C-alpha positions as CSV (number, residue, x, y, z in Angstrom):
1,X,145.9,121.2,94.2
2,X,149.5,121.0,92.9
3,X,150.5,119.7,96.4
4,X,147.9,116.9,96.2
5,X,149.1,115.9,92.7
6,X,152.8,115.9,93.9
7,X,151.8,113.7,96.9
8,X,150.0,111.2,94.6
9,X,152.9,111.2,92.2
10,X,155.4,110.5,94.9
11,X,153.4,108.1,97.1
12,X,150.9,106.3,94.9
13,X,152.2,106.3,91.4
14,X,155.2,104.1,92.1
15,X,152.8,101.4,93.3
16,X,150.3,101.6,90.5
17,X,151.6,98.7,88.5
18,X,151.8,96.4,91.5
19,X,148.2,97.4,92.6
20,X,147.0,96.9,89.0
21,X,148.5,93.3,88.9
22,X,147.1,92.5,92.3
23,X,143.6,93.8,91.3
24,X,143.8,91.6,88.1
25,X,144.6,88.6,90.2
26,X,141.6,89.2,92.4
27,X,139.4,89.4,89.3
28,X,140.3,85.8,88.5
29,X,139.6,84.8,92.1
30,X,136.3,86.6,92.5
31,X,135.1,86.7,88.9
32,X,133.3,89.9,88.4
33,X,132.5,92.5,85.9
34,X,135.0,95.1,87.1
35,X,138.0,96.3,85.2
36,X,141.4,96.7,86.9
37,X,141.8,100.2,85.2
38,X,138.5,101.3,86.7
39,X,139.4,100.1,90.2
40,X,142.8,101.9,90.1
41,X,141.2,105.1,88.8
42,X,138.5,104.9,91.5
43,X,141.2,104.3,94.1
44,X,143.1,107.4,92.9
45,X,139.9,109.5,93.1
46,X,139.0,108.3,96.6
47,X,142.5,108.8,98.0
48,X,142.9,112.1,96.2
49,X,139.8,113.5,97.9
50,X,141.1,112.6,101.3
51,X,143.3,114.4,103.8
52,X,146.4,112.6,102.6
53,X,148.5,113.9,105.5
54,X,146.8,111.3,107.7
55,X,147.9,108.4,105.6
56,X,150.9,106.9,107.2
57,X,151.5,104.0,104.7
58,X,150.4,105.1,101.2
59,X,151.2,101.8,99.6
60,X,149.1,99.8,102.1
61,X,146.3,102.4,101.9
62,X,146.3,102.2,98.1
63,X,146.0,98.4,98.2
64,X,143.3,98.6,100.9
65,X,141.3,101.1,98.9
66,X,141.5,98.9,95.8
67,X,140.4,95.9,97.9
68,X,137.4,97.7,99.2
69,X,136.4,98.9,95.7
70,X,136.6,95.3,94.5
71,X,134.3,94.2,97.3
72,X,131.9,97.0,96.5
73,X,131.8,95.9,92.8
74,X,131.3,92.2,93.6
75,X,128.6,93.1,96.1
76,X,126.8,95.4,93.6
77,X,126.8,92.6,91.0
78,X,125.0,90.3,93.4
79,X,122.2,92.7,94.2
80,X,119.1,92.3,92.1
81,X,117.7,95.6,91.0
82,X,114.1,95.6,92.2
83,X,113.0,98.1,89.5
84,X,113.7,95.5,86.8
85,X,111.4,92.9,88.3
86,X,107.9,92.5,86.8
87,X,104.9,91.7,88.8
88,X,105.3,88.0,87.9
89,X,108.8,88.1,89.2
90,X,107.7,89.6,92.5
91,X,105.1,86.8,93.0
92,X,108.0,84.4,92.8
93,X,110.0,86.4,95.4
94,X,107.2,86.8,97.9
95,X,107.1,84.5,100.9
96,X,105.5,81.2,100.0
97,X,105.1,80.2,103.6
98,X,101.7,79.6,105.2
99,X,99.5,82.5,106.0
100,X,99.3,83.6,109.7
101,X,96.1,81.8,110.4
102,X,97.4,78.5,109.1
103,X,100.7,78.9,111.0
104,X,98.7,79.7,114.2
105,X,96.5,76.6,113.7
106,X,99.5,74.4,113.1
107,X,101.2,75.7,116.3
108,X,98.0,75.0,118.2
109,X,97.8,71.5,116.8
110,X,101.4,70.8,117.7
111,X,100.9,72.2,121.2
112,X,97.8,70.0,121.6
113,X,99.7,66.9,120.3
114,X,102.6,67.6,122.7
115,X,100.1,67.8,125.6
116,X,98.6,64.5,124.5
117,X,102.0,62.8,124.3
118,X,103.0,64.3,127.6
119,X,99.9,62.7,129.2
120,X,100.8,59.2,128.2
121,X,102.0,56.7,130.8
122,X,105.8,56.9,131.1
123,X,106.8,53.7,129.3
124,X,104.1,54.2,126.6
125,X,105.3,57.7,126.0
126,X,109.0,56.7,125.8
127,X,108.3,53.9,123.3
128,X,106.0,56.2,121.3
129,X,108.6,59.0,121.1
130,X,111.4,56.6,120.3
131,X,109.3,55.0,117.5
132,X,107.5,58.0,116.0
133,X,109.9,60.9,116.6
134,X,113.3,59.2,116.7
135,X,112.4,56.5,114.1
136,X,113.8,53.5,116.1
137,X,112.6,50.0,115.2
138,X,110.8,47.9,117.8
139,X,113.9,45.8,118.3
140,X,116.0,49.0,118.9
141,X,113.4,50.3,121.4
142,X,113.3,46.9,123.2
143,X,117.1,47.0,123.6
144,X,117.1,50.6,124.7
145,X,114.3,50.2,127.2
146,X,115.4,46.7,128.4
147,X,112.1,45.2,127.4
148,X,110.9,42.4,125.1
149,X,109.8,43.3,121.6
150,X,106.3,42.1,122.3
151,X,106.1,44.4,125.4
152,X,107.3,47.3,123.2
153,X,104.6,46.4,120.7
154,X,102.0,46.5,123.4
155,X,103.2,49.9,124.7
156,X,103.1,51.3,121.1
157,X,99.6,50.0,120.5
158,X,98.4,51.4,123.8
159,X,100.1,54.7,123.2
160,X,98.5,55.0,119.7
161,X,95.1,54.2,121.1
162,X,95.5,56.8,123.9
163,X,96.7,59.4,121.5
164,X,93.8,58.9,119.2
165,X,91.3,59.0,122.2
166,X,92.9,62.0,123.8
167,X,93.5,64.0,120.6
168,X,90.3,66.0,121.2
169,X,89.6,69.7,121.7
170,X,88.7,71.0,125.1
171,X,85.0,70.9,124.4
172,X,85.1,67.2,123.6
173,X,84.8,67.5,119.8
174,X,87.0,65.0,117.9
175,X,90.2,66.3,116.4
176,X,90.1,67.1,112.7
177,X,89.6,64.0,110.5
178,X,92.9,64.8,108.8
179,X,94.8,64.8,112.1
180,X,93.2,61.5,113.3
181,X,93.8,59.9,109.9
182,X,97.5,60.9,110.0
183,X,97.8,59.4,113.5
184,X,96.2,56.2,112.4
185,X,98.4,56.0,109.3
186,X,101.5,56.6,111.5
187,X,100.4,53.6,113.7
188,X,100.8,51.1,110.9
């Protein structure tokens, strides 16, 4: 034990003031509820419990230990203690995303819509995608496709009509009224 104390006195103690100033500077940088004295004492304790013969550069090791302790304190401050949360708090933390059935239904609707769009004639499909998915104006679509605006307007009208007609389930039932209404509204 005396040998350990001598080693600390010889190799760490001369750097304590420098480490303490450095730790204080980090506190201004990171904020935090740690105290420089506490960090230095914890660093002494950690290094004191180690096999100090393996430490080649005690000054650098002292700084590194202090830096790691600062990060641990900052990280600990950012963690919310789950025990302190009430049931009301937990409701706010829980996933507010759709339930699995709703998510599956939405994926199926999207897949069905993609199949319908893919089945459109090429120019109708391109005009529809450029307008509805990319948000281009009819004028921009006409310039992009090398067509007149009236031709683009006809392609868009035909695409919307085909999408509404084809947006049906496999057994021939019409798509949900909400989906059809959204498609009609998008066609305005």
